[in-house]
C-alpha positions in Angstrom: -21.1 51.1 143.3 -17.3 50.9 143.6 -14.4 53.3 142.9 -12.1 53.2 139.9 -9.3 52.0 142.2 -11.5 49.1 143.3 -12.3 48.3 139.6 -8.5 48.0 139.0 -8.0 45.8 142.0 -10.9 43.6 141.0 -9.6 43.3 137.4 -6.2 42.2 138.7 -7.7 39.8 141.1 -10.1 38.2 138.7 -7.3 37.8 136.0 -5.0 36.3 138.6 -7.6 34.0 140.2 -8.9 32.7 136.8 -5.3 32.4 135.6 -4.3 30.3 138.7 -7.4 28.2 138.3 -6.8 27.5 134.6 -3.1 26.7 135.3 -4.0 24.2 138.0 -6.7 22.7 135.8 -4.2 22.4 133.0 -1.7 20.7 135.2 -4.3 18.3 136.4 -5.2 17.5 132.7 -1.5 17.1 131.9 -0.3 15.2 135.0 -3.5 14.3 136.9 -3.6 10.7 135.7 -0.4 10.0 137.7 0.3 10.2 141.4 3.5 9.7 143.3 2.2 6.2 144.4 1.5 5.2 140.8 4.9 6.0 139.4 7.0 2.9 139.0 10.1 3.5 141.1 13.4 5.0 140.2 14.0 6.6 136.8 10.3 7.1 136.1 9.3 10.3 134.5 6.3 12.0 133.1 5.4 11.0 129.6 7.2 12.7 126.8 3.9 14.0 125.4 2.9 15.6 128.6 6.3 17.1 129.1 6.4 18.6 125.6 2.9 19.9 126.0 3.8 21.6 129.3 6.9 23.2 127.8 4.8 24.5 124.8 2.2 25.8 127.3 5.0 27.6 129.2 6.4 29.2 126.0 3.0 30.2 124.6 1.7 31.4 127.9 4.8 33.5 128.6 4.7 35.1 125.1 1.0 35.9 125.3 1.3 37.1 128.9 4.2 39.4 128.1 3.2 40.7 124.7 -0.6 40.4 124.1 -2.4 40.6 127.4 -0.6 43.7 128.8 -2.0 45.6 125.8 -5.5 44.3 126.6 -5.0 45.3 130.3 -3.8 48.8 129.4 -6.8 49.3 127.2 -9.1 48.2 130.1 -7.2 50.4 132.6 -7.7 53.4 130.2 -11.4 52.5 130.0 -11.8 52.2 133.7 -10.2 55.6 134.2 -13.0 57.1 132.1 -15.7 55.7 134.4 -17.3 57.9 137.0 -15.5 57.8 140.4 -18.3 55.5 141.6 -19.7 52.9 139.1 -21.4 49.5 139.2 -19.2 46.5 139.9 -20.0 44.9 136.5 -18.3 47.9 134.8 -14.9 46.5 135.6 -14.9 44.9 132.2 -16.6 46.0 129.0 -19.5 44.0 127.4 -17.0 43.0 124.7 -14.7 41.5 127.3 -17.5 39.6 129.0 -18.6 38.2 125.6 -15.0 37.1 125.0 -14.9 35.3 128.4 -18.2 33.6 127.5 -16.8 32.6 124.1 -13.6 31.2 125.7 -15.7 29.1 128.1 -17.8 27.8 125.2 -14.6 26.9 123.3 -13.1 25.1 126.3 -16.2 23.1 126.9 -16.5 22.3 123.2 -12.9 21.1 123.0 -13.5 18.8 126.0 -16.9 17.6 124.6 -15.3 16.7 121.3 -12.9 14.4 123.1 -9.6 16.3 122.7 -6.8 14.4 124.4 -5.9 15.4 128.0 -2.5 16.7 127.0 -4.1 19.1 124.4 -6.7 20.4 126.9 -4.1 20.7 129.6 -1.7 22.6 127.4 -4.4 25.1 126.4 -5.6 25.6 129.9 -2.0 26.0 131.3 -1.0 28.4 128.5 -4.0 30.6 129.1 -3.6 30.4 132.8 0.1 31.5 132.7 -0.8 34.3 130.3 -3.5 35.6 132.6 -1.3 35.4 135.6 1.5 37.4 133.9 -1.0 39.8 132.4 -2.7 40.5 135.7 0.5 42.2 137.0 -0.2 45.2 134.6 -3.2 46.2 136.6 -1.0 46.4 139.7 2.1 48.0 138.2 0.3 50.7 136.2 -2.3 51.6 138.8 -2.7 55.4 139.2 
């Protein structure tokens, strides 16, 4: 059993950790095929496709992290505030939220299984990671 305050801290931490992990995985998918030792000397740059994919991920992640996920976080904060002062740890997120997470995991695995190009997988992962990182701040800023 944990307090409402701890639920809020856990929600912020989980969003931030998953966001950071997805962002790192996205960067690996986008740029992981290259290392500093494999770049051919001066004037070399990342591929145009990877660069455009990363810029798209930044834009989409920023928009989603500033406009969509804060609303989701506020709804979850309101739900947590209705919980008893001490409640089970799994109550941090609703069943609907846990099902959404499961669905997103299945979608991610399906995209990779179907052989989507690395730049597509990387852009999706990076965008979701950026959005979660930005959205996690709401749990901290709006904590009672």
